[in-house]
VEXDREN-2710 file (C-alpha; in Angstrom, 1 decimal):
% VEXDREN-2710
k/r/px/py/pz
1/MET/6.2/-97.9/-48.1
2/ASN/2.6/-99.5/-46.5
3/ASP/-0.8/-99.9/-48.7
4/ARG/-2.4/-97.1/-47.4
5/SER/0.9/-94.4/-48.7
6/LYS/0.8/-96.3/-51.9
7/SER/-3.1/-95.9/-52.0
8/ALA/-2.5/-92.0/-51.0
9/THR/-0.1/-91.5/-53.1
10/GLY/-1.5/-93.2/-56.0
11/SER/-4.9/-90.9/-55.2
12/VAL/-2.8/-87.9/-55.4
13/ARG/-1.4/-89.1/-58.8
14/ALA/-4.6/-90.2/-60.1
15/LEU/-5.6/-86.0/-59.1
16/VAL/-2.7/-84.6/-60.7
17/ALA/-3.5/-86.4/-63.8
18/TRP/-7.4/-85.7/-64.0
19/ILE/-6.3/-82.1/-63.7
20/SER/-3.8/-82.3/-66.2
21/ALA/-6.4/-83.8/-68.9
22/THR/-9.2/-80.9/-68.2
23/ALA/-6.8/-78.5/-68.1
24/LEU/-5.5/-79.4/-71.8
25/ALA/-8.9/-80.4/-72.5
26/VAL/-9.9/-76.6/-71.5
27/ILE/-7.6/-75.2/-73.4
28/LEU/-7.7/-76.9/-76.7
29/LEU/-11.5/-76.1/-76.7
30/LEU/-10.0/-72.3/-76.5
31/GLY/-8.6/-72.6/-79.3
32/LEU/-11.0/-74.5/-81.3
33/PHE/-13.8/-71.7/-80.2
34/ASN/-11.3/-68.6/-80.6
35/TYR/-10.5/-70.7/-84.4
36/LEU/-13.9/-71.0/-85.3
37/LEU/-15.3/-67.7/-83.7
38/ASN/-11.9/-65.5/-85.2
39/PRO/-12.2/-67.1/-89.2
40/LEU/-10.6/-63.5/-90.1
41/THR/-7.1/-64.0/-87.8
42/PHE/-7.0/-67.7/-87.7
43/ARG/-8.9/-69.3/-90.8
44/VAL/-6.8/-69.6/-94.5
45/GLY/-10.6/-70.7/-96.1
46/ALA/-12.0/-67.0/-94.7
47/LEU/-9.3/-65.1/-95.8
48/ARG/-9.5/-66.4/-99.2
49/GLU/-13.2/-66.0/-99.6
50/VAL/-12.9/-62.2/-98.4
51/ALA/-9.7/-62.1/-101.2
52/GLU/-12.5/-63.9/-103.7
53/VAL/-15.2/-61.2/-102.8
54/LEU/-12.2/-58.2/-103.1
55/ASN/-11.3/-60.1/-106.4
56/ARG/-15.0/-59.8/-107.9
57/GLY/-14.9/-55.9/-107.4
58/GLN/-16.9/-56.2/-104.0
59/ASN/-15.9/-54.4/-100.8
60/PHE/-16.0/-56.5/-97.8
61/ALA/-17.3/-55.1/-94.3
62/LEU/-14.9/-56.2/-91.0
63/ASP/-16.5/-56.0/-87.6
64/GLY/-12.8/-54.5/-86.5
65/PRO/-9.7/-53.3/-88.6
66/ASN/-7.6/-56.1/-86.8
67/ILE/-7.8/-59.5/-89.1
68/ASP/-4.7/-61.3/-90.0
69/PHE/-3.9/-58.7/-93.3
70/ARG/-0.9/-60.2/-94.3
71/GLY/-2.5/-63.4/-95.1
72/LEU/-5.3/-62.2/-96.7
73/ARG/-3.1/-60.1/-99.1
74/ARG/-1.0/-63.3/-99.8
75/GLU/-4.7/-64.7/-100.6
76/HIS/-5.6/-62.0/-103.2
77/VAL/-2.3/-61.5/-104.7
78/ARG/-2.8/-65.3/-106.2
79/LEU/-6.1/-64.8/-107.3
80/MET/-5.6/-61.4/-108.6
81/PRO/-6.1/-61.4/-112.7
82/SER/-3.7/-59.3/-114.1
83/LYS/-0.7/-57.6/-112.7
84/PRO/-1.7/-53.8/-111.3
85/ASP/0.1/-50.9/-112.7
86/VAL/1.0/-49.8/-109.3
87/LEU/0.9/-51.8/-105.7
88/LEU/1.7/-50.3/-102.6
89/PHE/2.8/-52.2/-99.6
90/ALA/3.7/-50.5/-96.2
91/GLY/2.0/-50.2/-93.2
92/SER/-1.5/-48.5/-91.4
93/ARG/-0.2/-45.0/-92.4
94/PHE/-1.1/-45.9/-95.6
95/GLU/-4.1/-47.4/-95.2
96/VAL/-6.6/-45.4/-96.4
97/ALA/-4.6/-44.7/-100.1
98/THR/-7.3/-45.5/-102.6
99/ALA/-7.3/-45.4/-106.1
100/ASN/-7.9/-42.0/-106.8
101/THR/-4.2/-41.6/-105.6
102/PHE/-3.2/-43.5/-108.6
103/PRO/-5.6/-41.6/-111.5
104/GLY/-5.8/-43.3/-115.0
105/GLN/-3.8/-46.4/-113.2
106/THR/-5.1/-49.9/-111.9
107/PHE/-3.7/-50.0/-108.4
108/TYR/-3.6/-52.3/-105.2
109/ASN/-3.2/-51.3/-101.6
110/ALA/-1.7/-54.1/-99.8
111/PHE/-1.2/-52.7/-96.4
112/ALA/-0.6/-54.2/-93.6
113/HIS/-0.3/-53.4/-89.6
114/ASN/3.5/-53.1/-87.9
115/ASP/5.5/-53.3/-90.9
116/TYR/9.5/-54.0/-91.1
117/PHE/12.0/-54.4/-93.6
118/GLU/11.3/-57.9/-93.8
119/ASP/7.9/-57.9/-95.1
120/LEU/9.8/-55.4/-97.8
121/LEU/11.3/-58.6/-99.0
122/ALA/8.3/-61.2/-98.3
123/VAL/6.1/-59.0/-100.3
124/THR/8.5/-59.4/-103.5
125/ALA/8.8/-62.8/-103.2
126/LEU/4.6/-63.6/-103.0
127/LEU/4.4/-60.6/-105.9
128/GLU/7.1/-62.6/-108.3
129/GLU/6.3/-66.1/-107.3
130/ALA/2.6/-65.0/-108.6
131/ASP/3.8/-63.1/-111.4
132/ARG/2.0/-60.0/-110.3
133/LEU/5.4/-58.0/-110.0
134/PRO/3.7/-54.3/-110.7
135/LYS/4.9/-51.2/-113.3
136/THR/5.5/-49.7/-109.9
137/LEU/6.0/-51.4/-106.6
138/VAL/5.6/-48.6/-103.7
139/LEU/7.6/-49.2/-100.7
140/SER/7.5/-47.5/-97.2
141/VAL/10.2/-47.3/-94.8
142/ARG/9.1/-45.9/-90.8
143/HIS/10.8/-45.2/-87.9
144/LEU/10.6/-48.4/-86.6
145/SER/11.6/-50.3/-89.6
146/PHE/15.1/-51.6/-89.5
147/ARG/14.5/-52.4/-84.7
148/PRO/16.3/-55.3/-84.1
149/ILE/14.2/-58.2/-83.9
150/SER/15.1/-58.6/-80.0
151/GLU/13.2/-55.0/-79.2
152/ARG/10.2/-55.5/-81.5
153/GLU/7.0/-55.0/-79.5
154/THR/4.9/-56.3/-82.3
155/ASP/5.4/-59.2/-84.7
156/GLU/3.2/-59.4/-87.3
157/TRP/5.5/-59.8/-90.0
158/ARG/6.7/-63.1/-88.9
159/MET/3.0/-64.0/-90.5
160/PHE/5.6/-63.0/-94.0
161/SER/8.0/-65.4/-92.4
162/ASP/8.3/-68.1/-95.2
163/GLU/8.2/-65.1/-98.2
164/TYR/10.7/-63.5/-96.9
165/GLN/13.2/-66.4/-96.1
166/ARG/12.9/-67.1/-99.4
167/MET/13.6/-63.9/-100.6
168/ALA/16.4/-63.0/-98.7
169/LYS/18.2/-66.3/-99.8
170/ARG/17.2/-65.3/-103.2
171/LEU/19.0/-62.1/-102.5
172/ASP/22.3/-63.7/-100.5
173/ILE/21.0/-61.1/-97.8
174/PRO/21.0/-62.5/-94.0
175/VAL/18.1/-64.5/-92.6
176/ALA/17.1/-64.1/-89.7
177/SER/16.8/-67.6/-87.7
178/ALA/13.5/-70.0/-87.5
179/LEU/13.3/-69.1/-84.0
180/GLU/12.8/-65.5/-84.6
181/ARG/10.9/-66.0/-87.4
182/PHE/8.1/-68.3/-85.8
183/PRO/5.1/-66.6/-85.4
184/LEU/4.4/-67.8/-81.6
185/SER/2.4/-64.8/-80.5
186/HIS/-0.3/-65.8/-83.6
187/TYR/-0.3/-68.8/-82.6
188/GLN/-0.4/-68.3/-78.6
189/SER/-3.2/-65.4/-79.2
190/MET/-5.5/-68.3/-80.0
191/PHE/-6.4/-69.7/-76.8
192/SER/-6.7/-66.0/-75.5
193/VAL/-9.6/-65.5/-73.9
194/GLU/-9.8/-61.8/-74.9
195/TYR/-10.2/-63.2/-78.0
196/LEU/-13.1/-65.7/-77.1
197/LYS/-14.8/-62.6/-75.9
198/HIS/-14.9/-61.4/-78.8
199/GLY/-15.5/-63.8/-80.9
200/ILE/-18.9/-64.9/-78.1
201/ALA/-20.1/-60.8/-78.7
202/MET/-19.5/-60.8/-82.8
203/ALA/-21.7/-64.4/-82.8
204/THR/-24.3/-63.3/-80.4
205/GLN/-24.9/-59.9/-81.6
206/LYS/-28.6/-59.0/-82.8
207/THR/-27.7/-56.9/-86.1
208/ALA/-26.4/-58.3/-89.2
209/LEU/-23.2/-60.8/-89.6
210/PRO/-20.3/-58.8/-87.9
211/TYR/-18.5/-59.0/-91.6
212/GLY/-18.9/-59.8/-95.0
213/ALA/-19.1/-58.7/-99.1
214/THR/-20.9/-55.3/-99.6
215/SER/-21.2/-52.8/-102.4
216/GLN/-21.0/-49.6/-99.7
217/PRO/-17.6/-47.7/-99.7
218/ASN/-18.4/-46.5/-96.4
219/ALA/-20.8/-47.8/-92.8
220/ILE/-21.8/-45.9/-90.4
221/ASP/-20.4/-48.8/-87.4
222/ARG/-18.7/-51.3/-89.8
223/ASP/-15.0/-50.8/-91.7
224/ILE/-15.1/-51.2/-95.1
225/LEU/-12.0/-52.9/-96.8
226/HIS/-12.5/-52.1/-101.0
227/ALA/-11.4/-54.0/-103.4
228/ASP/-8.6/-51.9/-104.3
229/GLY/-7.1/-53.5/-100.7
230/SER/-7.5/-49.9/-99.4
231/MET/-9.6/-49.1/-95.6
232/ALA/-12.3/-46.6/-95.2
233/PHE/-13.4/-46.4/-91.4
234/SER/-16.1/-46.4/-90.0
235/LYS/-17.8/-43.2/-89.4
236/ASN/-18.0/-43.5/-85.9
237/HIS/-14.8/-44.5/-85.4
238/ILE/-14.2/-41.5/-87.5
239/GLY/-16.4/-39.6/-85.4
240/THR/-13.6/-40.0/-82.5
241/PHE/-10.8/-38.3/-84.0
242/SER/-10.8/-34.3/-84.1
243/THR/-7.6/-31.8/-85.2
244/GLU/-7.4/-31.3/-80.8
245/SER/-6.9/-34.9/-80.0
246/ALA/-5.1/-35.5/-82.7
247/ARG/-2.3/-32.7/-81.6
248/ALA/-2.9/-33.6/-78.0
249/LYS/-1.9/-37.1/-78.7
250/ALA/1.1/-35.9/-80.8
251/ALA/2.5/-33.7/-78.4
252/ASP/2.2/-36.5/-75.7
253/GLN/4.3/-38.9/-77.9
254/ALA/6.5/-36.5/-78.5
255/LYS/7.5/-36.1/-75.1
256/ASN/7.2/-40.0/-74.3
257/LEU/10.1/-40.4/-77.4
258/SER/12.1/-36.8/-77.9
259/LYS/15.1/-38.2/-75.6
260/LYS/15.4/-41.8/-77.6
261/LYS/16.6/-42.9/-81.1
262/ALA/14.9/-43.7/-84.2
263/THR/16.6/-46.9/-85.4
264/LEU/19.1/-46.4/-87.7
265/PRO/20.1/-49.3/-90.4
266/THR/23.1/-50.9/-90.1
267/GLY/25.6/-51.6/-92.5
268/GLU/24.2/-54.8/-93.1
269/ASP/20.5/-53.6/-93.8
270/ALA/21.7/-50.5/-96.2
271/LYS/23.2/-53.4/-98.6
272/SER/20.2/-55.9/-98.4
273/LEU/17.8/-52.6/-99.2
274/GLU/19.6/-51.5/-101.7
275/LYS/20.1/-55.0/-103.4
276/LEU/16.2/-55.4/-103.3
277/LEU/16.2/-52.1/-104.9
278/ARG/18.6/-52.9/-106.9
279/TYR/16.4/-56.4/-108.4
280/LEU/13.5/-54.4/-108.7
281/HIS/14.5/-52.0/-110.9
282/ALA/16.7/-55.0/-112.7
283/LYS/13.4/-56.5/-113.5
284/GLY/11.9/-53.5/-115.0
285/ILE/9.9/-52.8/-112.0
286/GLN/9.7/-49.3/-110.8
287/PRO/10.6/-49.2/-107.3
288/VAL/9.7/-46.2/-105.0
289/ILE/10.6/-45.6/-101.4
290/ALA/7.5/-43.4/-100.0
291/ILE/7.8/-41.9/-96.0
292/THR/5.3/-40.1/-94.3
293/PRO/5.4/-37.6/-91.9
294/HIS/4.9/-37.0/-88.2
295/HIS/2.3/-34.6/-87.0
296/PRO/3.6/-31.4/-87.0
297/ALA/3.2/-31.2/-83.2
298/PHE/5.0/-34.2/-82.7
299/TRP/8.3/-33.1/-85.4
300/ASN/8.4/-29.5/-83.3
301/GLY/8.8/-31.7/-79.9
302/VAL/11.3/-34.0/-81.2
303/ALA/12.9/-32.0/-84.5
304/LYS/15.5/-31.0/-82.0
305/GLU/15.9/-33.7/-79.6
306/ASN/17.6/-36.8/-80.5
307/TYR/14.7/-38.4/-81.4
308/GLY/14.6/-35.8/-84.2
309/ARG/18.0/-35.5/-85.6
310/THR/18.1/-39.6/-85.6
311/LEU/14.3/-39.3/-87.8
312/SER/16.9/-36.8/-90.1
313/GLU/19.6/-39.5/-90.3
314/LEU/17.3/-42.0/-91.2
315/GLU/15.5/-39.9/-93.8
316/ALA/19.0/-39.3/-95.5
317/SER/20.3/-42.5/-95.3
318/ILE/16.9/-43.8/-96.8
319/LYS/17.1/-41.8/-99.9
320/GLY/20.6/-41.9/-100.2
321/ILE/19.8/-45.3/-100.9
322/ALA/16.8/-45.1/-102.7
323/LEU/18.9/-43.1/-105.4
324/LYS/22.0/-45.3/-105.5
325/SER/19.7/-48.3/-106.7
326/ASN/18.1/-46.4/-109.3
327/ALA/14.7/-46.0/-106.6
328/VAL/12.6/-43.2/-106.3
329/PHE/12.3/-41.2/-103.5
330/VAL/9.1/-39.5/-101.9
331/GLY/7.6/-37.8/-99.0
332/SER/9.5/-36.6/-95.5
333/PHE/9.2/-37.1/-91.7
334/ASP/8.9/-33.2/-91.4
335/PRO/5.1/-32.6/-92.5
336/GLN/6.6/-29.1/-94.3
337/VAL/8.2/-31.1/-96.5
338/ALA/5.8/-33.3/-97.2
339/GLY/3.8/-30.5/-97.8
340/CYS/0.9/-32.0/-95.2
341/LYS/-1.6/-30.2/-93.2
342/GLU/-1.5/-30.7/-90.0
343/SER/-5.5/-31.3/-90.7
344/SER/-4.6/-34.8/-92.4
345/PHE/-3.8/-36.6/-89.0
346/ARG/-5.6/-38.5/-87.3
347/ASP/-2.7/-38.8/-84.5
348/TYR/0.9/-38.2/-84.3
349/ILE/1.8/-40.7/-87.8
350/HIS/-1.5/-42.1/-89.3
351/LEU/-2.9/-39.6/-92.3
352/ASP/-6.0/-38.9/-94.9
353/GLU/-6.0/-39.5/-98.4
354/GLY/-5.2/-36.0/-99.1
355/CYS/-1.9/-35.8/-97.5
356/LEU/-0.7/-39.6/-99.2
357/LYS/-1.7/-38.4/-102.7
358/THR/0.3/-35.1/-102.1
359/ILE/3.0/-37.3/-101.2
360/PHE/2.6/-39.8/-104.4
361/ASP/2.0/-36.8/-106.7
362/GLN/6.2/-36.5/-106.5
363/ILE/6.1/-39.6/-108.0
364/PRO/7.7/-38.7/-111.4
365/PRO/5.4/-39.1/-114.4
366/ARG/8.1/-41.0/-116.2
367/ALA/8.6/-43.1/-113.4
368/ALA/5.3/-44.2/-112.6
369/ALA/4.7/-45.1/-116.4
370/ALA/8.1/-47.6/-116.4
371/PRO/7.8/-50.9/-118.5
END
């Protein structure tokens, strides 16, 4: 190779190195900006500050409901000065349930988005390790709770990976591999341009801060996270829902899912859930499994199809496991059985507080007051 060729090769290598270094620097800066501009998604310290606000009995205004709720629950449970009488852990189907749903008892709503079975193990570990297991622990199962990890479209459950692993080992049940538990998508999102756009928009808006402590129970343009853990959507957000839009969305969803199947628990899943419920009962905790109904238009569209039949099988299976494990079972996927009206739905699965209270009222007083 002559000197000219060597020089050209060296120049190409230098250019590649420069481009690589520049690209790496841009990616790292993107991650840093997202970390700073989206604190309630990426910063434990910011979540702890929110938990401290809630722990003082104040509410917290949010610019939107998509934060790291599992991280927030972890911080808040550790700060709680005492055990609540009733603690609810479930998905967003239960997010609007306030202390009014359990009158006369202290209550905390620890909902998180896109719940799976592993979350039930994780929250039990979190509560036990903080010595905050309540008298009554209300858990929920949804139509996707037992979907295989490889088929899931969301993975927020991985944010509870450590707690899930510890509880699974405590109960001597199978644990997903480290690779399956690792919250890769969460860390990838730190380098998301969409998160950067959102963070910049919040930082440069001319109105008040997009989030912060408040005494307001609700607001026109902010979602409010209550001190009891429940969510109150902004009036602007609520204004986008109507009985007609909910009915139309539910009917469309029924068409999309009717020929598919809800995921039933495997034999191993059933054993794992039974072990968890028996473990809680043995500690003097009253475990409750609560199932929420689907919109009447959705239910009517799938009831006689594959999806509806497998939903009924799932409900019967979970009810059998609960009763076998000294747990209370309440609710139903069928809105008529659950006792909820069409007006309670804002889409095919999300409900108002009135419907949730109807379901919780099915918990026997004796069970709710278990020592």
